C-alpha positions as CSV (number, residue, x, y, z in Angstrom):
1,M,-35.1,39.4,67.3
2,S,-35.7,36.7,70.0
3,G,-32.9,38.2,72.1
4,S,-30.4,38.2,69.1
5,A,-29.8,41.9,69.2
6,I,-26.2,42.8,70.0
7,K,-25.9,44.3,73.5
8,E,-22.1,44.6,74.0
9,V,-18.9,44.1,72.1
10,A,-15.5,43.6,73.9
11,S,-12.0,43.1,72.5
12,R,-8.6,42.4,73.9
13,R,-5.1,41.5,72.8
14,V,-4.2,37.7,72.9
15,W,-1.3,35.8,71.5
16,D,-1.0,33.4,68.5
17,S,1.0,30.2,67.9
18,R,4.1,32.2,66.9
19,G,3.9,34.3,70.1
20,N,2.7,37.4,68.2
21,P,-0.2,39.6,69.4
22,T,-3.6,39.1,67.7
23,V,-7.2,40.3,68.3
24,E,-9.9,38.5,70.2
25,V,-13.5,39.8,70.2
26,D,-16.5,38.9,72.4
27,V,-20.1,39.7,71.2
28,H,-22.8,39.6,73.9
29,L,-26.5,39.5,73.0
30,E,-29.6,40.7,74.7
31,S,-30.5,37.1,75.4
32,G,-27.3,36.6,77.4
33,A,-25.7,34.5,74.7
34,M,-22.1,35.2,73.9
35,G,-19.8,34.5,71.0
36,R,-16.0,34.7,70.9
37,S,-13.4,34.4,68.2
38,I,-9.7,35.2,67.5
39,A,-8.1,36.5,64.3
40,P,-5.4,34.3,62.8
41,A,-2.4,35.7,60.9
42,G,-0.4,34.5,57.9
43,A,3.4,34.5,57.2
44,S,3.1,34.2,53.4
45,R,0.5,36.8,52.5
46,G,-1.1,37.7,49.2
47,A,-0.7,41.3,48.1
48,R,-4.5,41.6,47.7
49,E,-5.7,40.1,51.0
50,A,-7.3,42.0,53.9
51,F,-4.8,44.1,55.8
52,D,-3.6,42.9,59.2
53,L,-3.5,46.2,61.2
54,R,-0.4,46.4,63.4
55,D,1.0,49.3,65.5
56,G,4.4,49.4,63.9
57,G,7.4,50.9,65.7
58,D,9.9,49.1,67.9
59,F,7.5,47.8,70.7
60,L,6.8,44.0,70.2
61,A,8.7,44.2,66.9
62,G,6.0,46.4,65.5
63,K,3.4,43.7,65.7
64,N,1.2,44.9,68.6
65,V,-2.5,45.2,67.8
66,S,-3.6,48.0,70.2
67,R,-5.0,50.1,67.3
68,A,-7.0,47.1,66.0
69,V,-8.4,46.4,69.5
70,E,-9.2,50.1,69.9
71,N,-11.0,50.1,66.5
72,V,-13.3,47.2,67.7
73,I,-14.2,49.1,70.9
74,K,-14.5,52.6,69.7
75,R,-15.5,52.3,66.0
76,I,-17.0,48.9,65.3
77,A,-19.0,48.4,68.5
78,P,-21.0,51.6,68.4
79,A,-21.9,50.8,64.7
80,I,-23.2,47.3,65.4
81,I,-24.7,47.4,68.9
82,G,-28.4,47.0,68.6
83,M,-28.2,45.1,65.3
84,D,-29.6,41.6,64.8
85,C,-26.7,39.3,65.2
86,D,-28.4,36.7,63.0
87,D,-28.2,39.2,60.1
88,L,-24.5,38.7,59.7
89,A,-24.4,40.0,56.1
90,M,-25.7,43.3,57.3
91,I,-23.2,43.5,60.1
92,D,-20.4,42.7,57.8
93,R,-21.6,45.3,55.3
94,T,-21.7,47.9,58.1
95,M,-18.1,47.2,59.0
96,I,-17.0,47.2,55.3
97,D,-18.7,50.6,54.8
98,L,-17.3,52.0,58.0
99,D,-13.8,50.9,57.0
100,G,-14.0,52.4,53.5
101,S,-10.7,51.2,52.2
102,Q,-9.8,48.6,49.5
103,F,-8.1,46.1,51.7
104,K,-9.6,46.9,55.2
105,S,-6.6,48.9,56.3
106,S,-8.6,51.5,58.2
107,L,-10.3,49.2,60.8
108,G,-7.9,46.3,60.2
109,G,-8.9,43.0,58.7
110,N,-7.9,41.4,62.0
111,A,-10.4,43.5,63.9
112,M,-13.1,42.9,61.4
113,V,-12.7,39.1,61.0
114,A,-12.6,38.6,64.7
115,T,-15.8,40.6,65.1
116,S,-17.6,38.9,62.2
117,L,-16.7,35.4,63.6
118,A,-17.7,36.3,67.1
119,C,-21.1,37.3,65.8
120,L,-21.4,33.9,64.1
121,H,-20.6,32.2,67.3
122,A,-23.1,34.3,69.2
123,S,-25.9,33.4,66.9
124,A,-25.2,29.7,67.3
125,A,-25.0,30.1,71.1
126,N,-28.3,32.0,71.1
127,A,-29.9,29.2,69.1
128,G,-28.5,26.6,71.4
129,V,-26.9,24.5,68.7
130,P,-23.3,23.6,67.7
131,L,-21.6,26.1,65.4
132,W,-21.4,23.6,62.5
133,A,-25.2,23.0,62.8
134,W,-25.9,26.7,62.8
135,I,-23.8,27.3,59.7
136,S,-25.4,24.3,57.9
137,K,-28.9,25.7,58.6
138,A,-28.1,29.3,57.9
139,Y,-26.5,28.6,54.5
140,D,-28.7,25.6,53.6
141,R,-26.0,23.0,53.4
142,K,-25.8,19.3,54.3
143,P,-23.0,19.0,56.8
144,A,-20.1,16.6,56.1
145,I,-16.7,15.8,57.6
146,P,-13.9,17.1,55.3
147,L,-10.9,15.3,53.9
148,P,-7.8,16.7,55.7
149,E,-4.6,18.0,54.0
150,I,-1.9,17.5,56.6
151,Q,1.7,18.9,56.6
152,I,4.5,16.4,57.2
153,F,7.5,18.7,56.3
154,G,7.2,22.5,56.6
155,G,9.2,24.9,54.4
156,G,9.2,28.3,52.8
157,A,8.1,31.1,55.0
158,H,7.1,28.6,57.7
159,A,10.7,27.4,58.1
160,A,12.9,30.4,57.4
161,Q,13.1,29.4,53.7
162,R,15.3,26.4,54.6
163,V,13.6,24.6,51.7
164,D,11.8,26.6,49.0
165,I,8.5,24.7,48.8
166,Q,6.3,25.7,51.6
167,D,4.3,22.6,52.5
168,F,4.8,18.9,51.8
169,M,1.6,17.3,52.8
170,I,-0.4,14.0,52.6
171,M,-4.1,13.3,52.0
172,V,-5.8,10.0,52.8
173,P,-9.0,9.8,50.7
174,G,-8.8,6.0,50.9
175,A,-9.6,6.1,54.6
176,E,-13.1,5.1,55.7
177,S,-13.4,7.8,58.4
178,F,-11.7,11.0,59.7
179,D,-10.5,9.0,62.7
180,E,-8.7,6.5,60.4
181,V,-7.1,9.5,58.6
182,M,-5.6,10.5,61.9
183,E,-4.3,7.0,62.6
184,I,-2.6,6.8,59.1
185,T,-1.2,10.3,59.3
186,S,0.2,9.6,62.8
187,N,2.1,6.6,61.3
188,V,3.4,8.6,58.4
189,Y,4.3,11.7,60.5
190,F,6.4,9.7,63.0
191,A,8.0,7.6,60.3
192,A,9.1,10.9,58.7
193,G,10.5,11.9,62.0
194,R,12.5,8.7,62.3
195,L,13.9,9.2,58.9
196,M,15.0,12.8,59.7
197,S,16.5,11.6,63.0
198,E,18.6,9.1,61.1
199,K,19.8,11.9,58.9
200,V,20.5,14.7,61.4
201,G,20.4,13.0,64.8
202,S,17.6,13.4,67.3
203,G,19.2,16.5,68.7
204,G,18.7,18.2,65.2
205,L,15.0,17.5,65.0
206,G,12.7,20.5,65.1
207,V,9.3,21.6,63.8
208,A,8.3,24.5,61.5
209,D,5.6,27.1,62.2
210,E,2.7,24.7,61.5
211,G,4.2,21.7,63.3
212,G,5.7,19.8,60.3
213,W,9.2,18.5,60.6
214,W,11.9,21.2,60.1
215,P,13.5,20.5,56.7
216,V,17.1,19.4,56.5
217,F,17.4,18.6,52.8
218,N,20.0,19.2,50.1
219,S,17.3,19.8,47.4
220,N,13.6,20.4,47.2
221,E,13.1,17.0,45.5
222,E,14.8,15.2,48.4
223,A,11.9,16.3,50.6
224,L,9.5,14.5,48.1
225,E,11.7,11.4,48.1
226,T,11.8,11.4,51.9
227,L,8.0,11.8,52.1
228,V,7.5,8.8,49.8
229,R,9.9,6.8,52.0
230,A,7.9,7.9,55.1
231,I,4.7,6.7,53.6
232,E,6.2,3.3,52.8
233,A,7.8,3.1,56.2
234,A,4.3,3.6,57.6
235,G,3.2,0.4,55.8
236,E,1.3,2.2,53.0
237,V,1.7,2.2,49.2
238,P,2.3,5.8,47.9
239,G,-0.5,6.6,45.5
240,E,-3.1,4.2,46.9
241,R,-4.7,5.2,50.2
242,V,-2.1,7.9,50.8
243,L,-1.5,10.7,48.3
244,I,0.8,13.8,48.3
245,S,-0.2,17.5,48.2
246,L,2.1,20.5,47.8
247,D,1.9,24.1,48.7
248,V,4.5,25.7,46.4
249,A,3.8,29.2,47.6
250,A,5.6,30.4,44.4
251,S,5.1,34.1,45.2
252,E,7.7,33.7,47.9
253,F,10.5,33.0,45.4
254,G,9.1,34.0,42.1
255,K,8.5,37.5,40.6
256,K,7.3,38.5,37.2
257,G,7.6,35.0,35.7
258,R,11.1,34.3,37.0
259,Y,11.6,31.6,39.7
260,R,14.7,30.9,41.8
261,L,14.9,27.7,43.9
262,A,17.7,28.8,46.3
263,L,18.2,25.3,47.7
264,D,18.8,23.9,44.2
265,D,20.7,27.0,43.0
266,R,18.4,27.0,40.0
267,D,16.7,29.8,38.1
268,M,13.8,29.2,35.7
269,D,11.2,31.1,33.7
270,S,7.5,30.1,34.0
271,D,7.8,27.4,31.3
272,G,10.8,25.9,32.9
273,F,9.2,25.9,36.4
274,N,6.0,24.4,35.0
275,E,8.0,21.6,33.4
276,L,9.8,20.9,36.7
277,L,6.5,20.7,38.6
278,G,5.1,18.5,35.8
279,R,7.9,16.1,36.2
280,W,7.4,15.9,40.0
281,M,3.8,15.1,39.4
282,E,4.7,12.3,37.1
283,D,7.4,10.9,39.4
284,Y,5.5,11.2,42.7
285,P,1.8,10.6,43.7
286,I,0.9,14.3,43.8
287,V,-2.8,15.0,43.4
288,S,-3.0,18.6,44.7
289,I,-0.7,21.6,44.2
290,E,-1.3,25.0,45.6
291,D,0.0,28.3,44.1
292,P,2.3,26.6,41.6
293,L,3.0,30.0,40.0
294,G,3.3,33.4,41.5
295,E,0.3,35.7,42.1
296,D,1.7,38.1,39.5
297,D,2.2,35.4,36.9
298,K,-1.2,35.1,35.3
299,M,-0.1,33.6,32.0
300,G,2.1,31.0,33.8
301,M,-0.9,30.0,36.0
302,I,-3.2,29.7,33.0
303,A,-0.6,27.6,31.1
304,F,-0.1,25.4,34.2
305,T,-3.8,24.8,34.5
306,K,-4.2,24.0,30.9
307,A,-1.4,21.5,31.0
308,Y,-2.3,19.7,34.3
309,G,-5.7,20.8,35.5
310,H,-7.4,17.8,34.0
311,K,-5.6,15.4,36.4
312,V,-4.6,17.3,39.5
313,Q,-6.2,19.8,41.8
314,I,-4.7,23.3,41.3
315,I,-5.4,25.6,44.3
316,G,-5.2,29.4,44.2
317,D,-4.2,30.9,47.5
318,D,-2.1,34.1,47.1
319,Y,-3.4,34.0,43.5
320,L,-7.1,34.3,44.6
321,V,-6.9,35.5,48.3
322,T,-10.5,34.3,49.1
323,N,-12.0,36.9,46.8
324,A,-15.1,36.0,44.8
325,D,-14.3,38.5,42.0
326,L,-10.8,37.0,41.6
327,V,-12.3,33.5,41.5
328,R,-14.8,34.6,38.8
329,E,-11.9,36.2,36.8
330,A,-9.8,33.0,37.2
331,V,-12.7,30.9,35.9
332,S,-13.1,33.1,32.8
333,E,-9.4,32.9,32.1
334,G,-8.9,29.2,32.8
335,A,-6.6,29.5,35.8
336,C,-6.8,27.1,38.8
337,N,-9.6,24.7,39.5
338,A,-9.8,25.2,43.3
339,V,-9.6,28.0,45.8
340,L,-8.0,28.1,49.3
341,V,-10.5,29.7,51.6
342,K,-9.0,31.8,54.5
343,L,-11.3,33.9,56.6
344,N,-8.8,36.6,57.4
345,Q,-7.9,37.0,53.7
346,A,-11.5,38.0,53.0
347,G,-11.9,39.8,56.3
348,T,-15.5,38.9,57.0
349,V,-17.6,35.7,57.1
350,S,-20.0,37.0,54.5
351,E,-17.2,37.6,51.9
352,T,-15.8,34.2,52.7
353,I,-19.1,32.5,52.0
354,E,-19.5,34.5,48.8
355,T,-16.1,33.1,47.6
356,V,-17.2,29.6,48.5
357,V,-20.5,30.0,46.5
358,A,-18.7,31.6,43.5
359,A,-16.2,28.7,43.4
360,E,-18.8,26.0,43.7
361,G,-20.9,27.6,41.1
362,A,-18.0,27.4,38.6
363,G,-17.1,23.9,39.5
364,Y,-14.0,25.0,41.5
365,R,-13.4,23.2,44.8
366,P,-13.2,25.3,48.0
367,V,-10.6,24.2,50.5
368,I,-11.0,25.7,54.0
369,S,-7.6,26.7,55.5
370,A,-5.9,27.8,58.7
371,R,-3.0,30.3,58.8
372,S,0.5,29.7,60.0
373,G,-0.2,32.1,63.0
374,E,-3.1,30.2,64.6
375,T,-4.7,29.9,68.0
376,E,-7.0,27.5,69.9
377,D,-10.0,28.8,68.0
378,T,-11.7,25.9,66.1
379,T,-14.1,27.9,63.9
380,I,-12.7,26.7,60.6
381,S,-13.4,23.0,61.6
382,H,-17.1,24.0,62.0
383,L,-17.1,26.1,58.9
384,S,-15.7,23.3,56.8
385,V,-18.3,20.8,58.1
386,G,-21.2,23.2,58.1
387,L,-20.6,24.4,54.5
388,N,-19.7,20.8,53.3
389,C,-16.6,22.2,51.7
390,K,-15.1,18.7,51.7
391,Q,-11.5,19.7,52.3
392,L,-9.7,21.2,55.3
393,K,-6.1,22.3,55.5
394,V,-4.9,23.1,59.1
395,G,-1.2,22.4,59.2
396,S,0.6,19.4,60.7
397,F,-0.1,16.6,63.2
398,T,1.5,18.4,66.1
399,R,1.1,21.6,68.0
400,S,-2.1,22.2,70.0
401,E,-3.4,25.0,67.8
402,R,-3.5,22.5,64.9
403,M,-4.6,19.4,66.9
404,A,-7.5,21.5,68.4
405,K,-9.0,21.7,65.0
406,W,-8.4,18.1,64.0
407,N,-9.8,17.0,67.4
408,E,-12.9,19.2,66.9
409,C,-13.5,17.3,63.6
410,L,-13.4,14.0,65.4
411,R,-16.0,15.2,67.9
412,I,-18.3,16.4,65.1
413,E,-17.8,13.1,63.3
414,C,-19.1,11.4,66.5
415,D,-22.2,13.7,66.4
416,L,-22.8,13.2,62.7
417,G,-22.2,9.4,62.7
418,A,-20.9,6.9,60.2
419,G,-20.9,7.9,56.6
420,S,-20.4,11.6,57.2
421,F,-16.7,11.5,56.1
422,V,-16.3,12.6,52.4
423,G,-13.3,10.3,51.7
424,G,-13.5,6.9,50.0
425,N,-11.8,4.9,47.3
426,P,-9.0,7.1,45.8
427,L,-9.3,5.2,42.5
428,A,-13.0,6.1,42.1
429,D,-14.2,8.7,39.6
430,T,-13.2,11.6,41.8
431,W,-10.7,14.4,41.5
432,W,-8.2,12.5,43.6
433,G,-8.6,9.4,41.3
434,K,-7.7,11.3,38.2
435,R,-4.0,11.2,39.1
436,R,-4.2,7.4,38.5
C-alpha cells in the first residue's frame, strides 16, 4: 500500500458561511500523510439528494451535527481503518453499505461526503502532488481551467425569496484566461453595486448568501434589465464577451406544474412559464438556465428542453441531484442537456464521478458547483480542473468562502500555464455560441 493504509479518522464540528454547524473530517495514513475536508450545505435542496444529518430540537435551531460527527468516529472510522486510501471506490462502497438507507439518512450524507473527500485529499498528500493532479491521474483526465459561472444578484432561497429567481449570473467565455474573467467580473459586479446604490442608497446595499447583491427589484425581469445595464456600465457589450446565466430553482416556487412568481403576482402553468422563460432568452443574452422547471414537473422539463435545448444550456440541479441513474433517465426522456454536480448531493466522491461519466457519455455537460452554505474548503476547484469538467459555479465575487475557490483556480492556472483555460471566442461553434 506504500503507506496509504488508513491509520486514524478524526471528526469535529466546524461552521459554514451561514454560521451553521457542519462536519469536518481528518484522515491520517500510515505514511504520516493527512487529508482534511468539510461538508457543505444547501438552502434549496432536491428531494432526492443525500440527507444532511442534523440533531433537531431547539439547540442551535436544530442544526447541530453532533450525531453526524459521532457517526464518523464510532461507525465510519472502525469500518475503514486499515483500508487502502487510494481505493476510494471501495471506501465509499463500504460507507454506503454501512449506511443502508436510500438517501444516506443513517450515517448522514454530510458525514459521508466529508470522509470521502478527506480520503481523496489524503491520497494526494501521500503522493506528494496537488489535489487536481491526483484527480487527473486517478481518473485519466487532461486537466483544464474551467469557465466560471459567477453570481451578480442573489435571489430565491439565497435572499429570503426577495426575488423569485435564485441566481442572476454572468459567464465570460470570450476571455483569454481565468485571470481575465476575474477582471471583467469585478467590473460588472461593482457596476451592478453602483446601480443598486443609485436605486436604494448605499445604506440599503447588502449581499445574499452567496455574495451577490441583495435584490431590490419590483419584478424578476427588472433584475435582468439591471444586469444588462451593469454589463454595459462595465464597458462590455452584452452577448459578446459577457453572457448571462440563470438559476431559476423553479422547485422553490412551483409544484405539480403550477408556478407562482410572487414578486410579479403572477401564476402560470408549465406552458405559460416556459413561454415566459423563452421570451427572456430572446430578449436577453441568456445562454444557460438551471432548473427552469420544478423537480416534479417531468413533462414541463422535457417540453422546455425540446423547445430550447438546441440553443441554450439547460442544467438539471434539483431535477438530477448528482445522480447517475437520474441523468441516464433524463437522457432517455430528452430532459436537460447538462447536469449540476454537487458532491454533497451524491454523498461520496465515487458517486459524483459516476454522475460526471454518465453525463459526458451521453453528451451532457457536467458543471461542478458549490453550495450556498460553504467553507474555506477548495476541493471543488481541484475537482473541476482535474476532471476537466469545463464549468465551475461557486457563487459570487465576494465573501471569502467563494473567493477562496476562485483564487485557487488562479493558482492552478499559474501551474498549468497559458492555454489551460477552456474559454475562447463566444461566437465560435460551441454551446455558448449557439445563442447567437
